MIMI-936755 format. One record per residue (C-alpha): residue in three letters; x, y, z. Coordinates in pm, whole numbers, plus 50000, padded with zeros to 5 digits. Last residue first. Example, Ala and Ser with C-alpha at 12.3 -4.5 7.8 and 13.67 -1.06 7.14 Angstrom:
# MIMI-936755
SER513674989450714ALA512304955050780
//
This chain:
# MIMI-936755
ALA445254865058949GLY441634861758845CYS441434826458978LYS444344817959208PHE446854791059119ARG449194778059391GLY447214747859515GLU449774723059382LYS447204707459154GLU446004742059053GLU449614752558983ILE450154722958750GLU446864729558570ARG447684766558530ILE451164759458392ASN449674735058141GLN447064760958039ALA449774787457995VAL451794764257771GLU448634756357574THR447824793557545MET451344800957418GLU451174772557160GLN447774784457040ILE449154819756998GLU452134806256803ASP449904785556576ALA447544815056512TYR450454837656415LYS448104858456197PHE444464853456280GLN441964832556086ILE438414844856143GLU435664819956062LEU432254835656008ARG428674822956030ASP425794847756066LYS424834854555704GLY426554823055584TYR429874805355544VAL432144835855527ILE435904830655574ILE437924859855711LYS441644859955626ASP445094865955779ILE444094890456049LEU446154910256302THR448214936356118VAL446034940955810VAL442794943256010ALA444354967256262LYS445764988855980ARG442374990655805ASP440565004256109LEU438294988056366GLN436965007156666THR437084998157035ILE440684985757062ASN442154985957412GLN444674957757362TYR445464968657006SER449184974357078LYS449104940057245PHE448714922856908ASP451704939756746GLU453714935557068ILE453154898057054TRP454204898156687PRO457494915656763HIS458344894157067GLU458304859356916ARG459984866156582LYS463424852456662GLY462094824156879GLU459724813956600VAL462624809656358VAL464754790456610ALA461824768556713LYS461094760356348GLU464704749756294LYS464574728456608LYS461344712156497LYS462874703956158GLU465984690256331LEU463734668856550GLU462074653756245ARG465434646356084LYS466694629556402ALA463584607856423GLU464154596556065GLU467844589256138ALA466914568956447ASN464294549056252HIS466774541355972LEU469464530856220LYS467004507856399ASP466004491956070SER469634488355960PHE470584472856295ARG467844446856263GLN468774439655899ASN472444435555997TYR471454411656274GLU469654387956034HIS472174391755749TYR475124384955984GLU473374355256145GLU472934339455802ARG476564346355712THR477664329756036VAL479034349256331ILE482544348156481ASN483874336556143ASP486454365056135LEU484854379055817MET481444376355989ASP482774394556296GLN484144422056068TYR480674427155920LEU479194428756269ARG481784454556371THR480754477656086LYS477024473056155LEU477584479556526ASP479524511456449LYS476694524756232TYR474264515456507ARG476274534856764GLU476644565256538VAL472864567656493GLU472324563656869GLU474874590856948HIS473104614356707LEU469784605156864VAL471014614157212THR472474647257091LEU469244655256905GLN467224649257221LYS469484672957415GLU469174700257149LEU465394695657139SER465214701057514ASP467374732157485PHE465044746257216GLU461954739157425THR463534756557724LYS464534785357497LYS460954788257380TYR459794786557741ASN461894817257809GLU459194836457991MET458864806658228GLY459014825458560SER455504814558653ASP454334850758659ARG455584855658301ILE453804824558168ILE450554833858341ASN450804870058222GLU451524859357862ALA448524835957862ASP446224863557989VAL447584888057733LEU447024862857451LEU443484854257560ALA442614891357595ILE444094897457248GLN441994869657097LYS438854881357276GLN439214917457156ILE440014905856802ALA436964882956799GLU434704911356921LEU435964934656648VAL435564907556382VAL431994899356488ALA430904935956499HIS432444945356162VAL431144914355987ILE427634920856128LYS427674957056009GLU428964946555669SER425834925055633ILE426234890055491LEU425034873055172HIS426614839155110SER425334844154752SER425414807954644CYS427914789254424GLY427504789454043ASP429264809453773GLY426704837653748ASN429314864953800LYS427704875654128TYR427674839654251THR431414836554189SER431954870554355CYS430274858254676HIS428284884854865TYR429014914055092TYR426664939955246TYR426264977255289TYR423084995855386ARG422125030855278LYS419215048255453GLY416465067655279LYS413775042055357LYS415945014155217SER418975019054998THR421304991154886SER425074986154884ARG427574961154748LYS430944947754858VAL432494917454694MET433454884754863ASN436594869554717GLN436694833354601GLY437094802754824CYS434264783254656ASP432384772354971GLY433424795155261CYS433544825955038ARG436544847355128LEU436754881655295PHE440254896055340GLY440884913655006SER439004945355102PHE437874943455464LEU438074980755550TYR437484992755194VAL440535009155034SER441955042655138ASP441945078455012GLU438185079654963ASP435935095054696PRO435105060354564ALA436725032154769THR440145022154644ARG440554987454492THR442954967854706ASP442154932054605LEU445004914954786GLU448484905954662LEU449914940054751LEU448524935955102SER450474903555151GLN453674921655058VAL452724949855298TYR452344925855588GLN455734910455500PHE457424944655515ILE455724952555845GLU456974919855996GLU460524925355866ALA460744959656027ILE461304988355781ILE464375011055776ALA466814982955849GLU470464989555936HIS472934972255703THR474144937455605LYS471524920255820GLU470564893555565VAL472434883655249ARG470494875054934ILE472184866454602TRP469574861054332ASN469554825754188GLU466044816654311GLU464794848654146ALA465884837353797VAL468424862053656PRO467314890053423ARG469424896053111CYS471914923853061GLU473254937052730LYS476994943552738VAL477834917552474LYS481544910852448TYR482214899952808ASN479114878052816ILE475324880152854LYS475594905953131ARG473774896153450ASN470654908753623LYS469214902553969GLY472704897454113GLN472014916254435VAL469654914954733MET471034929955055THR468714924355350GLY468384951655613THR464584952155588TYR464634982555355LEU466724963955098GLU463854939355056ASN462324962854795THR458644954954734LEU457124987154874ILE459875008654718ARG459364994154369ASN455614997654421VAL455905035154490THR458035040754180THR455695020153960VAL452655039354090ALA454285072553996TRP456005100754183LYS456535129953952PRO459105140953694ASN458735176453554ALA460295176753207GLY458755143553114SER459785107953195ARG462545092653406PHE462395055153450GLY465435047553233SER467635061453504ASN470525085553533TYR472385096853842LYS475185122253835MET474745128154209GLY474735164154329ARG472205160454612SER469415174354395ARG470285146954146LYS469565120354406TYR466255136854493GLU465345139454124LEU465775101954075PRO464015092654400PRO460905114454346LEU461015149054509VAL458335154454774GLY456085183854685MET453365174054932GLU450835171054649ASN453275148454465LEU453635126354773LYS449825124754809THR449365115154443ALA451955087254467ILE450285073454780ARG446865075454612GLN448195055454315SER449795029554543SER446465024454719TYR446115037155074GLY444835012555334GLY446615023855650MET449364998055598LYS450025014055260LEU450185048655418ASN452575035555683PHE454815019855417ILE454995052755221PHE455735073055538ARG458515048855633VAL460085053855288ILE459705091655319GLU461405090455660ALA464245070055506ALA464715097255241TYR465355123355510GLU467475100755731ASP469815087155463ILE470625054255636ILE474025037755595LEU475165013455327HIS478474994655313ASN480594987655004LYS481805023954988ASN483375020755333GLU484325051755535PRO481945075255355ASP479175049055398LYS477145048955080GLN473675063555109TYR470295049155196GLY466605057855169TYR466545054754790GLY468915026654691ALA472655033954694PHE474295043854367SER477135027554170GLY476284992754292ILE478724969354468PHE477144966454815GLN478984940555023GLY476854912355163ASN479664886855159LYS477884868254881ARG477814900554677LYS481534906354734VAL482334870754622ASP480094875754317LEU481984907654231GLN485314889454250SER483994861554027ARG482724886553770ILE486064904553776LYS487944871853724ILE485684860953439SER485994894853268ILE489794894553311ASP489964860353142ARG487724871652856CYS489824903052809TYR493024882652806ALA491514858552552ASP490654887652320ASN494094903152363ILE495684869152293LEU493584865151976ASN494614899551860LYS498244890151923PHE497744858451714PRO496114878251435VAL499224900751428ILE501784872551460ILE500634850351172GLN500444874350878ASP503344893351030ALA505514861851010ASP504614857050644ASP506074890950558SER504614925550551GLU506144955250371ALA505354985450583ALA502275007150527SER500154985950773ASP502604994351051TYR502914970151345HIS505784971551587ASP503544958751870THR504754987752085ILE503795013251819ALA500515000851669ILE500275019751336PHE497325019451094ARG497385035750751VAL493895043150625GLY492815039050264LEU489165034050358PHE489174998750212PRO492494991050385PHE491045002950719ILE487794982950682LYS489154949650557GLU492244934750724LEU492814957051025TYR489164965551091ARG488014929551044GLY490844916451262THR489764939151546GLU486154927151506ILE487054890151516TYR489564891451803ASN487614915652022ARG490174932852242GLY490154965852058LEU492144994851915ARG493994999752244SER494734961952245LEU496744966151923ASP499324988152092LYS500035024952164VAL497735036551886ILE498245056451563ILE495615061351293CYS496535074650948ASN494415089150666ILE492595116850847LYS490445146050731LYS489305125250433LYS485595128750531LYS485445090750569VAL488375092650810ASP486605120151004GLU483535097551041LEU485755068851155LEU487285090851426ARG483825101451547LYS482935064451587PHE486165059051781ALA485435088752006PRO481885076952085ARG482645040052145GLU480475012352001PHE483524992551889ASN483104962452118THR485294942752359GLY487674971852407SER485654985852694TYR485155023152738GLY486295043153042ASP488295069452857ASP487625068852484ILE489975095852355TYR490455108851999GLU493295132751916ASP493695154251608VAL496085166351335LEU499345147851406THR501455152851095ILE503645123550991ASP506635128850759PRO508625141751056HIS508755106551203GLN510795107451526LYS508575134751665VAL505565113051579PHE506865084551798ASP507505107652092ASN503955121052060ILE502565085352050LEU504395075352370SER503315106952554ARG499665102252455GLN499615066052573ASN501315076952896ARG498705103752967ILE495775081152882SER497025055153128ASP498145021652987SER501705024653113GLU500345029553465LEU498924994553447LYS495254990353534ASP493764981853197GLY491894951153327ASP489274952353055GLU486724967153298ARG489244993553402SER489015006853047LEU491385030752872ARG491515041652509LEU493685066052312TYR493575071451935ASP496215094051788ALA495205109451460ALA497445112251157LEU497465132550837ILE500145116650620SER500055139750320LYS503695146650243GLN504785110250236ASN502035101349984PHE500995066750100TYR501405034449903MET500005000050000
//
């Protein structure tokens, strides 16, 4: 290829990417520039007319702003020579880099020089060059792939250790100035998050929550971050005057981050050459609990998740949903009960009936007055709380507040015994086999005793597994014991139902007829266990003459 020595109009192309592993000082933009300038000084026939820099762009693809601008200037004949420090600065994609060197640059009449690789497309090439240059490109490609794998592995290790690796903390948090991989609470935004959860617990729909925040003039998350000087960009922004939207509110209401749990790895790049991300199956997300201070208690978060699954249609001209919306179920078909109203002598009456019946798909109406539902539910809540408080007082007065710990310790002891039993039968089976080899027992005796030991070993292992399940359950219940008790006791003097009380205390209300209801409370098993413990204490004290009625 022939170039007019007086018309070599060159551009230096500089690229740096930490993602590719370009961490050496020699790869810095400043050192690349210095090397190219020294080279040009030694070649007076070359005139350096412009500089193109892609700082922070990967070499695995050629969608880089400065490189694309460089190609446009080449097509406009402003440049006919490109100089880089080495071939990896042009790119680390073996196929694409080879295409530019062998097809695109020659077609455009561009001379290409890679200084430290001693490559100059204007020089006479020999067979060695035909082999070495593609081989170097292949090495650069492999190096990039290797670095990508290592970086991905390092990031996964950080995720599994509960370290935050995102560029921006979630709304309500900020990066710890002393440790960028740790989150601390942003008090102002955290108050907004708590406000959103409280409104949801109070029966507000997500749309009404968004409207209220906009009326209050609260900046949405994206604009709040920008107001604090962050160069934050998001695909969720829309319009010149961004507002809170239902999607924004729901993202906050479903974000486990607020419970102190770090959830990362929801998306993953296809590979080191394709930067597009694909969603990862939820079971493969990386969850680590208690990595940072919680803004929302776990119980409240779970209540809200259950609310989001309910029928939460907002009542007309009201800020909140109907009191029992999503909680009433038909006792026969299991479908939702729907609210209706009727007028009689100038008064409006409200009632519920089965949605299956309403749609003409069978079942019966299961008609019931809202007034009756309200009265029965209120009375049931009062009785349930009274029962719970009574049981708690009996347990506390007996000095057995830690009955969960007592149960846990008992399970631990039983597991130790069973573990020893399992090991003993394993040892007996081994010794029995040796006795047969030593002719101490016959083969028939060996099979007979071995079957007995195998049966006993199987039974011991089954019992051990069951106890381990009970132990695991006891650990979980022990952790959540106090919060749910306090939730119930906070309504100890309840005289009027509201949406928050229904959401906090009740799981579902099953309607069998106009005067037949079944109310399923949250933590029903735990309450039953407490009442049984209290009943046992009472019976023991009555036998010993220590229990006093009304005490």
